[in-house]
N, C-alpha and C positions, 0 to 999 in steps of 0.2 A: 454608406450603410443604407440598407433598405429594409422594409417590413413587408410581411405578407401574412394573411390569415389562412388557416387550414380549412375554414368553412367559408361559404359564399357570403360576400359583404351584405347582401340583403338581410341575412339573419341578424347582422349587427344593427341595421336600421330598425328591424322589428323589436329587438331587445331594448333599444333606446326609447322607442315609443312606449313599451311596457314599463320601463323605468320612470318615464315622465308621468304616465297614468297613475302608477303606484304612489308617486310623490304628491300629485294633486289630490288624490283621494284622502290623503292624511292632512295636508296643510292648506288646501284651497278654501275650505269653509272657515268662518270666524270661530275663534276658540276663546273661552274665558281666561285661559292661561297665557295666551300669546297675543301680542299685538301684531299688526300687519307686517311691520318690518321684521320681527322675529320669525314670523311664519315663512317669510321669503328666505331668510337665512337657513332655517331648518329644512325647508323644502329643497334648497340648493344643495345642502349637505347630503340629504337622502338621495337626491337624484345623482349627484356626483359618485357616491359610493356604489349605487346600483349600476351606473354606466361602466365603472371600472370593473365590476364583477362580470358584466356582459362582455366587456373587452377581453378579459382573460379567458372567458369561456370560448371565445372564438379561436383560442390557441395561437395568439400572435407570435411570430418568430422573427428575430432580427437576422439579417443576412449581410455579411461583409467579407471582403477578400483581404486576407492577410498574407504576408510574406514570411517564410521561415527558412532557416539554413539547414541543408541536408548534411548530416554528419556521416562520413564514410565509415565502413566497418574494417577493423583490423583484427585478424585472428592471430594470437600469439601462442605457439605450441612449445611445451617443454618436454624433452626426451626423458622418460622415466625408466628406461631400460638399464639392465645391470652393467652393460658395457661402458656406461658413462663414468663409472668409478674405477676403471682400469688405470687412468692417469689423473683422476681428479679426487680431491678429498670431499666426502659427502657433506660434512658440515659447511665447508667453504662454499660448495656449490649451492646448497640450500640458501645460505645467507645472501649470496650474490643474486640469486633469482628473486628472493623476497625483496631485496633492495631495488632491483630493476622494476619489479611490479609496483611497488609503492611510488617510486619516482615517476614512472610513466602514467600511472593513474592520476597523479597530481598535475603532471605537465600536459598530458594529452586527453585527459578524461572528458573535458568539455569540447574537444575538437573531433574526437573519433568515438565510435562505439567499440570499445576494447573488449574482446572476447578471449579470455584466458583458458587454455585447455592443456591437458597433458596427453601423452601418447606412449604406448609401448606396443603390444600386439594389436591394440585397439585404442580408441580415445578413452582417457580417464579425466578426472578433475585436475585442475592445475595445482591444487593443494596437496595432492598425494605424492610428496617428494620422497618416495621410498627407494627408488632405483633398484627394484627387484624384478622388473619385467624380463621374461625369458626370451622375448622376441622384440624386434623393432620394426614397426610398420609405418614408414614415412608417408605412405599414401593416405593414411587415416586422417591426419589434419588437412591434407590437400583436398580430399574428397569432402570433408566437412566445410572447408572454406568455399568450395565450389557450390555447395548447396546454399550457403548463406549470401553469397555475393550477388549484387545487382549489376547493372550496366555502368555503374559509377567507376570510372577509371582511377579514381584516387584510392581505391581499396588495396589492401596488401596482406600477405601472409608472412609471418616472421617465425622462424624455427630455431630453437636453441638445441643443438644436437651434436653428436660426434660424426654423424653422416652415414652410418652403416645401416643398411636396409636389408632385412632377411625374411620378411613375410609380407603377404598382401599384394596388392596391385603395384605395377611399375610406377614409382613416383615421378620419374622423368616424363613419361607420357602424360601423367596427370598435370604436371606443371605446364606442359605445352597447351593443354586445353583450358587452363585457368584464366588466361587473358588478363592477369593482374600480376604485379611483381611479387617474387618470393625472395625475401632476405634471409640469409642463414648466418647464424653465429655458431662457429664450429669449435668444439672442444677436443682435446686430446693432443698426443705427441705429433708434431709436424716434421720432425727430423726423420729422414729416410734411413732406416737402419737395416742391417742384414736380417732377413726373415724368411723362414720356410713355413708354408701353411698348407693344410689340406682344405681345398675349397669345396669339394663336393665328392660324395661317395654314392655311386649308383650300384644297386644290387637288387636281386629278386627278394621280395618280402617272404615268399614261400617257394620251396623247391621240394620235389619228391625224392624220397630216399633212393639212392643209387644214381641219381643224376648229378651233373656237375653244377656247382654254384659259381656263377660269374660275378666277379666284383671288379668294378672299374673306379679308380680314384683320379680326381683332377687336382694337381698340385701346383702351387705357385712358389716362385723363388725370387727374392729381391736382394740385390747387392751381393750375390753369391756366385758370380761368374767364375768358371774354372774349377769349381769344387765338385765333389761327388756326393750324392745323397743316397742313403740306404733306407729303403722302405720295407717295413715288415708287417705281415698279417698275423694277428694273434687270434686264437680261439680259446675261450674260457681261460684267458691269461697265459696260455702256452704259445710259444712261437711256432707258427705253422710253415711259413715260407717267406723268403726275402728276395728283393731285387735291388740292384744298384744302378743309378743313372748318372750321367754327366750333365752339368749345367753349363750351357754355352753362351748365355746372354745375361746381362745385368737384370733384366726383367723377363723371366722365363715362365712359361705355362706348359706343364708336362702331364701326360696321361700314363698311368701305370695300371695294368690289369692283372688279375689273378684268376685262375681256374681251380676251384677247390672240389675234390671228389668227396661226396657226402658219405660214401661207404655205408656204415650201419648207424650213422647219426640219426637221432630222432628227437623231436620236440624243439624247444626254443634254444638257440645257440647264440651266445653273446660273443661278438667279434670286435676287433679293433684294428685299424690301420694306423701305423705310426711312422713318422720320419725321425730318424735318429738326430738328436740335437746337433747343430752344425756350428762350426767355429764363428764367433762374432755375434751369435744370436743371444739376445738378452730377454726374449719373450718366447717361451716354448709351449704355452697353453694351446696354441693352434696347430701343434705338430701332430696331434692325434685326433681321431674321430671314432667313436663307438657306434655300433649298429647291431641290430638283432635280426636273425633269420630263423624262420620256422621250418623244420624239416618234417614233411608229412609222409606218412606211410600208407594212407588211404585217401581216396577222393570221395566226396559226397555226391550222390546223384540227385539233382534237383530238376523238377519239371516246372516250367513256366507255361501255364495254360491260360489262354485268353479267348474270349468270344470272338474278337476281331483283332487284327494288328493294331498296336497302340504304342506310342513313344515310351510309356511306362515300362513296357516289357524290355525295351532296349536299355533303359536306364538301370533296371534291376539286373539284366544280364551282364552289363559292364561291371557293376558292383560285385556280383557273385563270382565272376570269372577272374577277378583281380588276383594276379599271381598264379592263375591256373589251378587253384586249389579245389575247384568243383567242376563236375561234369554237368553242364547246363543244357537242357533240352527245351526248346521253345516250340509250342504247337498251339493250334486253334481248334475250335469246337468240332470242326469236321475232320480233324487230324489227331484225335485222341491216341496217344501212344499205345501201340499194340505190344507191350512188353510183358514178359512173364514174371519179371522181378519188380517188386515195389520200389519206388524212389525213396530216398531218405527224407526229402522235404518236398513240399509242393507249394506253388503259388497259383491262386485262382484269381484271375483278373476279370471282373464283371462276368463271371462264368457260372451258368446254371449247372448243377451237378446231376447228371443222369445216373440211372441205376448201374450202368456199366462202369462209369467213371468212379462212382462211390465204392464199388467193389475193389477197384484197383488201388484206391488211396485210403481205404479203411485203416484207421489207426496211425496215419502218417501226419506228423506235425505240418500245419498249413498256415500260410499267410494269405489272407483274403483282402483284395482291393475291391470294395463294394461299389457296384454301379447299378444301373436300372434293371439288370438281369440277374443279379447275384441272389443265391439262395444259400443260407447257412443254417445247418441243423442246430437248434437250440437258441437261435437269435431271431427275434421278431424284427423284420426290416420294413414292416408296413406302418403307416401308409407311405407309398412312394410318391415322390414329386415328379410331375410330368416334365418340368423344366428344372435343371440343376440349380442348386444354391451355391454361391461362392463362399468358402470359409477358409480361415487361416488357423494354424495350430498354436496352442498355448500349452506349454509343457507343464505337467503336474509334478512339482518338485518332491511330492511325497510318494510318488510311485516307487515301488520297491522290488518288483519282480526281476528287473535287471537295470543296470546303470547305463547312462549315455553321456556323451561328452558335454562339458559345460557350455560349449558353443550353442547347443540347441536350446538349453534353458534360457540363455541370454538373448538369442537372436531369432528363435523360431517364429515369433509373431511378425517378423519382417519378411517372411517367406511369401512367395506368390500364392494366391488362393488356389485351392483345388475344388473340383465339382463334387458335391454330395447330393445323393438322391433320397437318403433315408434319414430324416431329421430326428427320429425318435429312437435311436439305437439305445438299448438298455444295457447297463453294465454295472457291476459292483464298483464302489468308489475306489477300492484298492487295485482294481484292474485297469484303471484309466491312465494311460501314459500321456494323453493330450486331450484337451477339450477344444471347443470351436470358438473362434472369434468371427462374429458375423457383423459385417459392415462396421468394423472397428470396435464392436462391443463384445467383451468377454462373456461367454455363457458357460453353463455347466453341461452342455451337450457333449457326449464323448465323440472324439474324432479318431483316436488310436487306442485300442484296448488289447489286453493280453489276458488269457485265461487258460485253464486246463480242462480238457474234456476227457474224463476218466483217466486222468494222469498224463494225457498227451497235450503238450503246449500248443496253443493256437494264438494267432495275432490277426486283428482286423483293422484295416485303414478304411474309414468310412468316406471314401471319395476316390476320384480318379484325377490324375494330373501331377503325380509326384516327380515326373521327369523335369518339371520346372524347378523343383527344389535342387536337383542336381546342377542345373545351369546356374542357379542363384548362388549356391555355395561355392562353385568354381569362381564366379565373378567376385565374391567377397573375399575368398581366401587364396585364390590363385591355384587351387588344387581340387580334385574330386575326392580327396581323402576324407573330408568331413562327412560327405554323403555316403561314401563307401563304408566308413566305420559305423555310421548309424544303421545302415542296412545289415552290416556284419553283426552288430550287437543283437538285432532282432533275430537273425538266423542262428546266432550262438545260443540264444534262448530256446528257439525252436528245436535245435539239435542237441540240447543239453540233457534230454531224457530219452533213454532207450526204452523199448517195450518192457513193461513190468518193473522198471526202475522206480524205487521209492524214495530216494534221496538224491537231489541234484543241487549243484552249486553253480551260480553264475558269477564270473569274475573277469577282470581285464587281464589279458595275457601280457600286455606291455603297459608299464606305468612310468611316467616321468619322475625323475628324482625330485623329492620334496612334496609329492602329491600322495594322497591317501589311496590305499588299496581297499576297495570295497567288495565284500563278498555278500551276495544275496542267496539264501538257501531256502529250500522248501522240502518238507517231509510229508510222506503219505503213509496212511495206515494200511492194513492188509486188504481193505476194501478199496484202496486207491482213492481215498478221500483225504484232502489236505488237512493236516493236524498241527496244532501248536502245543500238544501235550508232551512232545519229545524234548530232550535236552541235547543241544548240539554244541560241539566243541571243535576247535581247529588246532592242530599241531603244525607249527611252521618249521621247516628244515632248510639248512644251507650246507651244501657239501655233505649231505646225509647226516648232519648233526642237528639235533633239535635245538632251536633257538628259544621259542616261547610256546606257551599254550594259552589259547584264548577261548572264551565262551561267547556264543552268539546271543544277541538280544532279540526279543520278539519285536517284529516290525509289521504292523497291520496283521495280515494272516500268514506272514512268512517270518523269516529270521534275517538279521543283518549283522555284519561285523565290519568294522573299519580299522585298518592298521596304518599308522603314520610313521614317518621318520625312518624308513628303511634305507640302508645304503644301496648303492648300485650293485647289481649282480643277479645271479639266478637263484630262485627260491622254489621249493616244492612244499606241498602241504597235504595233510590228510584230515578230512572232516569225518567225525563220528557222530552218528545220531543214535540215541538210546530211547526206545519207546517200550515201556514195560520191561520185559526181559530180553527184548530184541536189540541187537546192535547191528547197525548198518553203516558201511563206510564207503567213501569215495575219495579220490585224490586228484591232484592236478599240479601244474607248475606255472610260474609267471616270472617275468624279468623286470627289474627296475633299471631304467636306462638313464645314463647321464645326459643332461641337456646342455649342449655346448655351443649353441649359436652365438651367445653373447660374449664368448671369450676367444673369438677367432681373429680379432684384429687388435693390433697394438698401437696403431696410429690413427689419426683423424683422416677421414675421407675428404680431404680438401678438394681433390680433383672432381669428385662426384658432386659435391655441394656447389662448387663454383659453376659447373656445367648446368646444374639444375636451376641456379639463380639466374645465370645469364640467359637461359632459354626463355625465361618469363619476364626479362627486363629488370631484374634485381641484381644484387651482388652479394658476395660472401665476405664476412669479416671474422676476426678473432675476438675473444671476450674483451680484450683491452681496447677494442675499436668500436664499441657499442655506440659511441657518440656519432659515428657515421650513419648508423641506422636512424638515430634521432634527427639528424639533419635531413635525411631523405623523407622522413615523416613530415617534417616542417614544410618541405617543398610540396608534398602531396596535398597538404591542406591549405597552401597559399592561395589556391584558386577557390574562392567561395562559390558555392552553388546555391542559389535561392529558388524556391518554388512557391507559386501562389496556391493558396488553399482557401476554399470557401468555408467560412466558419459560421455556423448557424446556432442560434441560442434562443430557446423559448423564453419569452418575457416573463412567464410565470416563475421562472427561476431567479428573477431579480428580486432581492429581498425588500427593496424599498417600496415596491408595489404593495406588498402585504402590509408594510408599516404605514403607508398612506391610507390604506383601507381601515386599519385599526384606528388611526388618528381621526378620520372622518366620522366613523360611527361612534367613537368615544366622545367626540365633540358634540354630536347630536344628543347623545345620552346625557352628557353633563348639562347642556342648556335646558333640556326638558326636566331634568332632576332639579335644577336650580329654580325653575319657574313653578315647581310644584306639580308637574304633570304626572310624576311617578310617586 
C-alpha cells in the first residue's frame, strides 16, 4: 500500500508551519490558568488537530493493488412461443423452469453472472411464462448474448426450446459467430411419425384484375413413402382446384403450383392450400396454410421527384412498387414530367417547387422529405442549418390520423439517424407521428407530421436518409415488409381522400387473428374544415349480413374505433357520418388472417438444435438430462481467472480520522474547561 497527495507536498509543510504558529500563539505565553506542563499538553493537542486537518485538506489517497475473481456471464433463454405447448403441459413446464432457475441461482449464483431472459418474436423477460408468442426468433437470445459477451471463453448460452425458428436472423449463422458454447435443452415429441406439412406458400400479394394469380407451395412428407397426397386450393371456403402427387421417399420435399384466373374478382380474397389428411397422421394442424391476395382494378400513379439522385428514392420506389400495385415515375428537377394528367400521389425529396410544378401537382396528396432545398406551402422551415443534424425517430403513441405496426413504436428509437436541416418545424400536437431523439435525448421537435391542406392529406419527414431504415428493418426482421408496410400506411393515408371527399376512414386491410382492428376517421364540413361536431357510426358485415353496429369515439381532432376478438374471415363495413341534416357514407373491407406459424411442427427439432450446439462447441440434451448442462458449467468455472485491480481510497473517507479529530479537540476543550479557562 502507498499514499499520495493530490496537492504538492510543499503546501503540507506550509500548513504544518501555520499549525505550529497558531498553537504557539495560544500556549507559548504563561497563563494564570495553566502551568507549563499543561500548556505543553494543550499546545500538543491543538497542534496535532490542526496538522490532521491540514493533512486531510491535502486530499491524501491510499493506493493498493488487489486481486479479484472474474465471474463469466451465462445467458439462459426460455422459449415463450405457443408451439411449446403442443406436447407440453403449461403448468408442468412453468414449474420445471422455476425450479431450474431457483436451483441454478443457488448453485451457480456466486460463480457466474446469470442473465435470465425469455424470447418469442423478440426478447422478453424470463418471468413472462405465458407461451402465447406467435413467432419464434432463436436469433434474439443469440444476438443478445453476442452483445454481452467478452473474450472470456468460459461464457455460454443456454436455450430451453422446442428448436423451431420461424422469424428473424439465421440462428445457425449467429451461433458460428458467437465463439462461445451454446447448450440446448429441447422439448417436444422426439418420435418420427408420419407427417405431411405445408412448409411455405409463395404468391403475389397483389394482382390486377384479369391477370393470373400464381401460387406455389412447398410441401414436406415424412414416413409416407408410397402414398398419394391430394392438395386443394380453396377461395373463400370453396374448393377451386386440386392436384394429386405421389410420394417416392421417406423424407420428401415437393413443390405444387396453381395458376388461378382472377376473372372479375375484386378486393381482398382469402385463400387456403390444404393437404388432405393422410393415413397414419396424428397431427394435421400443419396440413393447411391460409393467405390473402388483393385483386386490384386500378393502379395509382405516383411521382417520385428529387432535386438529385438519392438512395431514399430507390427505397421508396421498391416499397411502392411492391406487388406491382402502383405506377411509379422517378424524375429529377431538370426532368419534371411533362404529363397532361395529374398523378394520384407525389413525393418531393429535397425538392423546391417551381410555379410549373406547383400547377401540375395542385391539390395532389404529397409526401415531403425535407432537405436543405425544400419549400412547403404553409410550413416555416427557417432557419436552415448549414450542416445537417443527426436525429432518430421516437413514435408518438397518441398519434391518431392513421395506425402503424407495433414494431415501430417499440423499435424506432434504435433506427439509424437521418439528417435534418430544419430544427424548428412547427406542427399541431395531434399531427405529430414522430418526434426527434438528438444525441440520445428525447425532444418534442417534430420529425414526421401529417396534416390536411384544404382537406388534402399531406405528410412530411423532416430529414433525409430513410433508406437506412429499410436496411435496418431488413437486418432486424429478415424482410423488407416492416419498412414497406410503414411506407404503405403513409400512402394509404395520402390516398384515402379523393377531391371534395368529406369523410375518410383509415384502417388495416389485413389483421392477424387476436389483434384489434383500429379505424381512424376524419370528417369535414362544407368548407372542408375538420370538424368533431359529427356523429360517426360503423356497421360491420360478414357475408352481407350485419354483425354489429359501433359508434366512434372522439380522439384528439379526429375519431377512432377499435374492434377486438373477430374470427378469421372477410369483413366489410359502412361508416356513416351525420353532420346536422347531412349524411355522408363511405365503405371498405378487411380480412382477419389466421396466424399459423406456431402450429406447423409436431415434433422437436432435435437435428437443428444438435447442429446449432455442435457448431459452437456445446451440445444438446433433453429435459431429463439437465444435469449434463450443470456438469458442463462446473467445468467452465473450474479454471479461475484473477485480475489485478488498483484500488484507490481517499483517507478522508476513513471514519476514524474524524473520530480522532473529535477526541483531540474534545480533550483540549475538557482540560481548558476543568482549569477554569472557559
